[in-house]
C-alpha positions in Angstrom: -10.5 19.3 3.9 -10.8 16.4 1.5 -7.8 14.1 1.4 -6.0 13.4 -1.8 -6.3 9.7 -2.6 -3.5 7.3 -3.6 -3.9 3.6 -4.5 -0.7 1.7 -3.7 0.1 -1.8 -4.9 1.9 -4.8 -3.4 5.3 -3.5 -4.5 4.9 -0.4 -2.5 3.6 -2.3 0.5 6.8 -4.5 0.4 9.0 -1.4 0.0 7.4 0.1 3.2 8.6 -2.9 5.1 12.0 -3.5 3.5 13.1 0.1 3.2 12.7 3.4 5.0 12.0 6.0 2.2 8.5 4.9 1.3 7.6 4.3 5.0 8.7 7.8 5.8 6.7 9.2 2.9 3.5 7.4 4.0 4.1 8.5 7.6 4.7 12.1 6.5 1.6 12.4 4.3 -0.8 10.2 6.1 -2.6 13.3 7.5 -3.2 14.7 4.0 -3.4 11.7 1.8 -5.8 8.7 2.0 -3.9 5.6 1.0 -5.7 2.6 -0.5 -4.8 -0.9 -1.5 -6.8 -3.8 -2.8 -7.1 -6.9 -0.6 -5.3 -8.9 -3.3 -2.3 -6.5 -3.1 -2.1 -6.7 0.7 -2.3 -10.5 0.5 0.4 -10.6 -2.2 2.7 -8.3 -0.3 2.3 -10.4 2.9 2.9 -13.6 1.0 6.2 -12.5 -0.6 7.4 -11.0 2.7 6.7 -14.2 4.6 8.0 -16.7 2.0 10.9 -15.0 0.2 11.8 -11.4 0.7 12.3 -11.0 4.4 14.4 -14.1 4.6 16.7 -12.8 1.8 17.4 -9.8 4.0 17.7 -11.8 7.2 14.6 -10.1 8.7 12.7 -12.1 11.2 8.9 -12.0 11.2 9.1 -10.4 14.6 10.7 -7.4 12.8 8.8 -7.1 9.6 5.3 -8.1 10.8 4.8 -5.1 13.1 6.0 -2.8 10.3 3.6 -4.4 7.8 0.7 -4.3 10.3 1.5 -0.7 11.1 1.2 0.4 7.5 -1.9 -1.7 7.0 -3.5 0.4 9.8 -2.9 3.4 7.7 -3.9 1.9 4.4 -7.6 1.4 3.6 -8.5 -1.9 1.9 -10.8 -1.6 -1.1 -12.2 -4.2 -3.3 -11.1 -4.7 -6.9 -14.5 -3.6 -8.3 -14.2 -0.3 -6.4 -10.8 0.2 -7.9 -12.0 -0.6 -11.4 -14.8 1.9 -11.0 -12.4 4.6 -9.8 -10.0 3.9 -12.7 -12.8 4.2 -15.2 -13.9 7.6 -13.7 -10.3 8.8 -13.6 -9.9 7.8 -17.3 -13.1 9.8 -18.2 -11.9 12.8 -16.3 -8.5 12.6 -18.1 -10.1 12.4 -21.5 -12.1 15.5 -20.9 -9.1 17.6 -20.1 
């Protein structure tokens, strides 16, 4: 069975760490959905968690880092050029319908 594919951005990666709803959705659907993120989005999410967002919520790195690493074990990293190609193909499919 082919997985559905979903590209997630830095915002979603941050929400996985700071909340529970998105984390539970990814856990629930990880068997039937392939999750992707660009390396830039992963780096951006990690940067904001480590410099601002976790501190605002009084979350130590020993709390948020394992959660972040766990989701990154589920998410496949893709390059920006692959994402651009997929977006172009998706736009062409959409125009045909």
